[in-house]
N, C-alpha and C positions, 0 to 999 in steps of 0.2 A: 595744201600746206607747202609753202615755198622751200623750206629747208629739206623736206623729204624729196621733193622734185629734184633739187640740186644734188642731193646724195645719190639718187637713182641715176641721174646723168653722169656724175662722177664715176659711179660703178661701171656703167656701160663703156665709158672711155677706158677705164682701168682694165676691164675684161679684155678688150682688144689688145692692149699692151701686154697683159699677162700671158696671153697665148703665145707671144713671140719672145718672151724673156729667155735669156740663156738658161739651160737646164739646171745649172748649178744654183741659180737664184729662184727659179720658178717653184721649186719644191721646198724651199726654205723661207727666205724673206718674202718672196712673191706670195706664198701661201698665207703667211702671217698677215701681210697687207690685205689680201682678199678677205680673210677672217675679220680683220678690224673693220673693214668697210661694211661687211654684212652685220656685224654687231652694232655699228653706229646706226645703220638703217633700222635695225630691230629696236634699239633704244628710242629713236625718234617716233617710231610707229607706236610703241607702248605708251610713251608720254602723251601722244596726241589723243589717247582715249581716256586719260585720267583727269581728275579734278586738279585745279591749279596747284594746290598744296602737295599733291602726290606726284606731280610732274618733275619737281626739282631734282630728285636723285637720278632720274632717267636722262634729263637734259644734261646734268653734270657728267653722267657716265658718257654720253655722246661727245661732250667736249673733251674728256680725257682720251677717248678713242681717237678722235680726229687729231688731237695734239700729237699722240703717238704715231699716227699715220704720217704726219709731216716729217717726223724724224726718220721713220723707216724709208719713206720715199727718198729723202735726202741721202741716206746710206746707199740705196739702190742706185741713185744717180751718180754718186761719188765713186761707186764701184764700176761705173761705166756700163751698167746693165739697162739704164734708161738713157735715151738721147736727151739733149738739152731741150728740144722742142716738146717732147713728151713730158719731161719733168715740169716745164713751165706750165703746160696745159693743166696738169694735175694740180700743181701748187696753187694756181690762180683760183681754180674751182674750190679747192680745199680752204683757201683763205676766206672766200665768200661764205662758205658754209660755217666756218669758225665765227665770222662776224654775226651771222644769223643766229647761231646757237648762243653766242655771248649776249646778244640783244634779248633773246627769249629768256635766258637765265636772269638777266637784269629785270625784266618785266615781272617775272614770277617772284623774285625776292623782294620786290617793293611792297 
C-alpha cells in the first residue's frame, strides 16, 4: 500500500527531527504532531482491511489528520523550531501523501 509506505517514511524522518526539537516545542507541538502522524498511520491501516464502503470514514479521517499536520508543521517552522530544509522535506512528503489520500477517497466515492 503506497500511502502507508509514504506515511511510514514520513514518520521516520519526523522522528529524527522530533528528537532534536527545542524542549519548549518537543513536549507540546512536537508531541501533537507525533500523535497526528501515528493516528494517520492507524487510520490508513484500519482502512486497508475494510470493504470499500467501510473505508471512506477512515480515509477521510486520515485526510483530516494530514491536513492538520500541515498547519502544525507550518507553525513549528514559523516558530523557528524547524529549519527550512527540514520543513521542506516534511512538507513535500506530506503533500504526496495528501494527493494519494485524495485519490483514494475519490475512487471510493465513485
